[in-house]
N, C-alpha and C positions, 0 to 999 in steps of 0.2 A: 504494500500500500504506500509506504514512504517513497519508494522509487517511482511509483506511478504519479504521486503528487509532484515530485521534483520535475519529472518530464513534462507534466501538464503545465507547471509554472513556466518552464523555459519556452514551451510552445506558445503560451499566452503572450510572452514578451515579443516573440517573433511575429505572430499573426496580428496581435494588437497594433504593433507599430505600422504594419502595412495598411491598415484600414483607418487608423486614427486621423491621419493627415496626409493626403496625397503629395503635399509639397515637402514632406519630411522624408529623407532618405536614410536607410538603415545599412550600416556596414558591420560585418562581424569579423572578428579575428580571434586568434588564440593559439594555444600550444598544448600538446600532449607529450609528456616525457616519461620514459621508462628507464629505471636504473638497476643495474646488477653489479654488486660490488663485493669485493673481499678486502678486508683490512685487518691489521693485527697490531696490538699493543699501542692503541691510540692515546692512552694515558702515560705512555713511555715506560710502562712496567708490564711484565708478563702477568698472566692471571694468577699464577702461583705466588709471584713476588708481591703483588699488592692485595692478595687474598680476595680478588674480585672474580667476576665472571665475564666472559666475552662471547658474543655472537659474531663470528668472523664473516659469515656469508649472509647477505641480505639482498632482497629484491624489493623495489618500491616503485611508486608511480605518482604522477600529479597531472591534473587537468585544469586549464584556465580558459575561459571564454569571455570575450568582451563584445558588448553591443553598443554601437555608436550611432545615435540618432542625430542627424544634422538637419536643421531647418534652413540654415544659410551659412555663409562663411563667418557670420557673427554670432551664431548660437548653435550649440550642440550639447547633448547629454551623453555621458558614458556610464555604463553599468557593467561591472566585471564580476563573474562568479568563479569559484574555485573548488574543485574536489582536491583538498589539500594533500600534501605529501603523506602517503600511507605505505607502511611496510606490509608486504604480503604476509598474510597468515595471522596478523596480530589482532586479537579481539578487543573490543572496548573494555577498559579496565585492566589491560595487560600490566604485568609487573614492571618495576623499574622505570615507571613513567612512559612505557611504550604504548599505553592506552591512548596517549595523545596522538599517536600515529596510527590509530586503529581504523578499520573499515574495509579491509580486503581479506578477511578470514573467510571461512566457509559461510556462504550466503551473502556476506559482504554488504549488509544493509544497515549497519549501525551508524555510519557517519553521514551527516547532512552536508548539502552544498553550502559553502560559505560565501559571504560577500567579500570580494577583493577590492574593488573600486566602486565608487558611486559619486560622481561629480558632474558639475555643469560648467561649460566654458561659454562666456558671452563677452562681447565688446560693447562698452557703453556708447550709446548713440552719439554720433558726431564727434567722437574722440578716438584716440588710438589706444585707450586703456582697456586691456583685456583682463577679465577676472576668471579665476578658476575657484570653484566653491564646492566643498564636500570632501569625501574620503578619497585621497589622491596620493600618488607617489611623491615623496619628499626626499631630496638629496642635497646636502650642502656641497659646495664645489670641492673637487679633488681629482687630480690626474689619474690616480689609481683607486678611486673610490674615496668616500669620506670616512675618516676615523671618528667623526662626531655623530653624524646622523645620515642614514640612508635607509629609509623605511616608508611605510604607509602611515598617514596620519590625516585627521580631519581638520579642515581649516579653510582659510581664504588666502589666495595668492593673487596679487595685482601686478601686472607687467605693462611696461610702456617702453616703446622704442623712440629715443630722442632723435637719432639720425642713423645713418648707415653704420656708424662705428660704435655708438654707445646706446645701451638699453639699461633698464633698471627693473628690479623686482622687489616687492615688499610683501611679506607674508606673516599671518598670525595662525598658529596651530595649537590645538589642545590635545596633547598626547595622553593626558591623565586627568580624570575627575572621579575620585574614589566613590563619592556618595552624592549623586546629583539630586536636586530637589530642595524642598524647604522643610525645616524642622518645626514641628508644632511645639507649643509650650508644654514642657514636661517630657518632650520626646528627646531623641538622640541629637546631640550637637556635633556628631562626628563629621558632618559635611561642611563644617566651617574651615576655610583655608585648606581645602583638600584638593585643589586643582593644580595642574602643571600647565602653564602657558608658555609658548615659545614664539619669539618674534625674530624674523630674519630679514636682512637687507643685502641685496646683491647688486653689483654694478658691472655687468659684463662689458668688456671693451674689445673690439675686434678691428684689426687693421691688417694690411698685407704682411703675412708671415708672423703675426703676433695675436695671441689670444690671452687676455689677462682679466681675471675676475677678483677684485677685492670684495670682501664680504664681512658681515658682522652678525652675530646672533645673541639673543638674550633669552634665558629661561627663568621664569619665576615659579618656584616650587613651594607650595603651601606646606606649613609645618605638619599638617595632618594628611598630606597626600601620600598615597601608597603606604599607609601604616606608619607614616612619620620617617621613612627611610630616606637616604640621600638620593638625589637625582642620578648621580654618576654611577656608571657601571664599573666594576672592577676595583672598588675601594678596598684598601687593606682592612682587615678585621678591626683594628683599633679605631678606624674612622667610622666604619659601618655600625659599630655598637654605640657610638657616642650619641646621646639624646639631642634632639633638635627642639629648642625652646622658642623658635621664631621661624618665619619664612626664610628660604634660601634664595639667593640670587646667583645665577651662573651665567657667565658671558664668554664669548669667543670673538676673536678677530683673526682674519686670515687672508691669504691671497693665493690664487692658483694661476700658474703661468705655463703656456705652451708656445715654443718658438719653432717655426718652420722656415724662416727666412734664410737659414743656412743650409738648405737642402744640398746633398742628401742627408745631412744631419738634422735631427729633431731633438729639441731639449724640453724637458718637463721639470716643474718644481712646484712644491706646495710648502707653505709655512703657516702654522696655526699656534696661537697662544690662547689658553683657556684659564679662567679664574672662577673659583667658587668661594663665596663668602659664607663661612660657617656660622654666622650670626652670633649667638651667645656662647658658642663652644668652639674654641680654636682648633680642636681636633677634627672638626668638620671643614676647616679651611682647606683649599685645594687649588693648586695652580701648577701649570706645566706647559711644555712646548712639544710640538711635533713638526718635523719637516722631512721632506723627501726630495731627491733629485734623480734624474735619469737622462740618458742620452741614447738615441737610436742612430744607426748608420744603415740606410737602405741600400741593399745590393741586389743584383739580379736574382740570385739564388736563395739569399737568406738576409735577414735583418738582425744584426747583433744589437743587443741593448745591455748597458750597464746601469744598475740602479743602486741607490743607497737610501735608507730611511733611519731616523733616529727619534726617540722620544725620551723625555726625562723620566727618571725613576725615583723611588723612595730613598730618603736618607735614613740615618739611624737614630733620629730624634722623634720620639713618640708624640711630644707635646705640640709640635708646630704644624700639625696637619699633614696633608699629602702633597708630594711633589710630582704627582702624575696628572696629566691633563684630564679635565673632566670630559666624560662622554655620556651620551644619552643612553639610558637603559636601566638595568637593575630592577627595582620594584615597579618602575613604570611599565616594563614589558613582562615582568615576572622572572623570578630566579635571578641569576647573574648574567642574563643575556645582554648582548651587545647590539645596539641598533645601527651601528655603522657597517661599513663593508670596505675591505681592502683586498687587492688582487695581485700582490707581488709574486706569490707562488700559489700552486694549486693544492697544497696539503697543509702546510703550517699556517698559511694565510688564506684569504677568502677567494681565491681565483678559480675554484673548481667549476666546470661546466655542468656537473651533476647537480641535481636539485635538492639533495639532502645536505643539511649542514654537517652531518656526520662524515662527509667526504673531505672537509677542509676546515680551516680556521682553528687549528689546534694551538696556535701561538698568539692569535689576536683576539681572544675572548674579551679583553677589556680595552679594545681600541688600539692595539699595538702599543699601549703605554708600558714603560719600563723595559724597552727592548731596542736594539739596533740590528740592522741587517745589511749586508752587502751582497749583491748578486749579479750574475751574468745570464742573459737569455740569448738563445739563437732562435729567432722567431720565423715561422712560416716557411721553413724549407721543405722541399717536396721532391720525391722521386717518381711518383705516379700521378697522373691527372686526377684531380678531385681529392687527393690525400695530402694533408699538410701536417707538419709536426712543429712543436716548440719544445726546446730543451732548456731547462733552468737548473742552475746550481747556485746555492746561497749559503752564506755563513753568517752567524750572528751571535750576540751575547746579550745578557740582561743588563739593565742599567740601574737596578735596585741595589742598594748598598747591602752587601752580605752581612755586615755587622748588625743591621737591623733584624735580619732573620736569626742570627745567632743569639742575640741578646733578648729579643722579644717574641720570637716565633712568628714574625710577620710573613704570611704566605701571600706575597704580592706578585708571584710569578718568578721568572728567572732573575737571578742576582748577577752582579758583575763578576762572580766567580764561576758562573755557568755559561755554557755555550751550546750551539746546535749547528748541524749540517743538514741541508735538504737538497735532494736531487729529484727533478720531475722530468718525465717525458710524456707530453700531452699531444694527442693526435685528433684530427677531425677528418671525416670522410663524407663527402656529399653523395649519398645514395641516390636521392632524387633532388629536384630543385627545392622541395619543401621538407625533405627528410634528411637529417644529418646524424651521423654516429660520432660519438666522442669516446675515446679510449684514454684513460689516465693511469699512468704508473708512477709511483712516488715512494721515496725513502726519506725518513726523518730520524736523525740520531741526536739525542739530547744528552749532554755530558753534565751531570749535576755534581757540584762540589761536595764531597763527603763531609768535610769539616764543617761546612755551613749547615747542611740539612740534617745531620745527625747530632747537632749541638743540643744542649739542654733546652727544652721548651720549643724545639723546632724539629718535629719528627713526622711531618706529613708531606705527601706528594703535592707539589705546587700546582699540578694539573687536575687532580681529582680529590684532594683533601684526605685520602685514606692514609693509614700508617704505612711507612715505607722502610725499606732497606736499600740504600742507594746503590749497593753492590748488585742489586737485581734489576737495574735499569736495562731496558731492552729497546732496540730501534723499532720504530713504527713503519708499517708498509701499507701500500694501497694499490689495488688493481680494480678499476671501475670502468664499466661500459654504460654509456647513456645514449638512448635513441630519442631524438627530439623531432616531433612533427609540428611544424608551424603552418598555420593556415590564415 
């Protein structure tokens, strides 16, 4: 019955659009992805070493469909639905949080269709100001993705093109509202100061061979929002446990640059500074930097690229707050999730073409804060028509002070005594014009300093939180196949 209702709902959208207004045109698009993957030791310890359990082989799928109703060039509405990422065979209520990815077990009718996007675009009459209003994709500027915010959120975005070179965008978004509504006398007052509001200003500038976007963002986090927890993802435990006695203010300023004027060279750079005012508790103060640079050299057979990224890490002083750049996530999204996205590599960072987060981002769960990495890519080389490969090798270390981990047990990720190596071989093959196969092979080796992680008060895995024996560290592996049909 549930599946019948879902199909009836989708049919109503399509048929209703065709008869409601003959002047309105409907366009549909979407994608279906199927993933088959094997990976091992993704928390950098074998199952015996961390006393955990592993499912090494998984199959999953995802479906997204978008309906675009256009009345004119100045007015349209977009509605997107999603059959979210589901692991084959997992029932609703599966163990270890797997129930969140349920719906493709025997019968497969437990999971409902979800709303992905629902927004309207319109241009104000007799002006060049375009508004986008509703649930929409939001991404702050970044040449390799944004370490601050790249997700879906509800809000309003206004855009205006001043001339052929300069345009501007101003947005207000509400990623969190814990308890909407009004409290009656004698009722709960938990919905007071429980919102998270974000404001963003972008000024894209384009000229011959230059693209530069300076930007700024402000987040106002009510003291009762998300159970009173901080806005930022990836805070060290000392900060996450500090009480909030007033609203928090978090702000960022940054710039994103791309230079193509020196062809065949292309240069990329990003610079971001973020600051969080902890109000009445200095342990909630937070400020830090992030920057990346990269250079391509386009050749006939291959495009080599060198990249480097760096972000500030924690020091060994508990009382002065955090030295890592704030990022959007944590209680706003649930758990310790990270609402940004970075694509330096396809395993340790967020560059996987597969649609499950389990296939990548093992090093950037808190916005790549507290880490640096240097890498080399050989992009888009090919030996057969329709088949392309990218080879990546990267080395990096943590930037968090190891003394803080030794003295206080701060589990903030990799320290300056820890390092990692990563190797990727990623391939794409165009089976048909609309059907592409992705094959990803990856190796990630993390070297944790034994003196740091086995010190008194610091005996946990920085990736999983479980008790560890550093001598049982194991390299992580991945082999994934993704088929993506875009229509």
